[in-house]
C-alpha positions as CSV (number, residue, x, y, z in Angstrom):
1,X,180.4,105.7,195.1
2,X,179.1,104.5,198.6
3,X,179.2,101.2,200.1
4,X,175.5,100.2,200.2
5,X,173.5,97.3,202.0
6,X,171.3,96.1,199.1
7,X,167.6,95.8,200.5
8,X,167.3,93.0,197.4
9,X,169.8,90.4,198.2
10,X,171.3,91.8,201.4
11,X,174.9,92.0,200.6
12,X,176.9,95.1,200.9
13,X,178.8,96.6,198.1
14,X,180.0,99.4,196.4
15,X,176.5,101.3,195.0
16,X,175.6,102.3,191.3
17,X,177.2,105.0,190.0
18,X,174.5,107.4,189.9
19,X,171.3,107.2,190.3
20,X,169.6,105.3,187.2
21,X,165.9,107.3,187.5
22,X,165.4,110.9,188.4
23,X,163.6,111.9,191.5
24,X,163.2,110.3,194.7
25,X,162.8,106.7,192.8
26,X,166.4,107.1,191.4
27,X,167.5,108.1,194.9
28,X,165.9,105.4,196.2
29,X,167.7,102.5,193.6
30,X,171.0,104.5,194.2
31,X,170.8,104.2,198.1
32,X,169.7,100.4,198.6
33,X,170.4,98.6,195.4
34,X,173.3,96.8,194.1
35,X,174.6,97.0,191.0
36,X,173.8,93.3,190.5
37,X,170.5,93.9,191.7
38,X,170.1,96.3,189.4
39,X,171.0,95.0,186.3
40,X,168.8,91.6,187.5
41,X,165.7,94.5,187.5
42,X,166.5,95.7,183.9
43,X,165.9,92.2,182.3
44,X,162.8,91.4,184.1
45,X,162.1,95.0,183.5
46,X,161.8,94.5,179.8
47,X,159.6,91.5,180.3
48,X,157.7,93.1,182.1
49,X,157.0,95.7,179.5
50,X,156.7,93.1,176.3
51,X,154.8,91.0,178.5
52,X,151.6,93.5,179.3
53,X,152.9,95.7,176.6
54,X,153.6,98.6,179.6
55,X,154.2,101.9,177.4
56,X,156.3,103.9,179.4
57,X,155.4,107.1,178.0
58,X,151.9,106.8,179.5
59,X,152.1,108.2,183.4
60,X,149.7,105.7,184.8
61,X,151.9,102.6,183.1
62,X,154.9,103.9,184.1
63,X,153.4,104.3,187.7
64,X,152.7,100.3,187.6
65,X,156.3,99.7,185.8
66,X,158.0,101.9,189.1
67,X,155.9,100.0,191.4
68,X,156.9,96.6,190.1
69,X,160.1,97.6,190.6
70,X,159.7,99.0,194.0
71,X,158.4,95.3,194.8
72,X,161.0,93.7,193.3
73,X,164.0,95.6,194.5
74,X,162.2,95.7,198.2
75,X,163.1,99.7,198.4
76,X,161.9,101.6,201.0
77,X,160.3,104.9,200.2
78,X,160.4,107.5,203.0
C-alpha cells in the first residue's frame, strides 16, 4: 500500500489495499481515496441505491452512481 493524500478529506494515509472497482475508475479511487472516505462512500452508496432504486446492472444507472461517487469523493479522472 502506498501513502496517498485523500482527494476528499485531504489527509495523508495509507491507501486502499487494492482497487475497489475495475478499470480506470477503480485506479482513480486507489490513488486518491483513503480507506475512511471509501467506507463513508460505501454507506452513502447503499442509501442512494435504495432511495433512487438504482439498478447497478443497468449501465446507465451504474454510470449515474459512478458520477455520484466521483463528486462525493472529489475524484480527478484524467
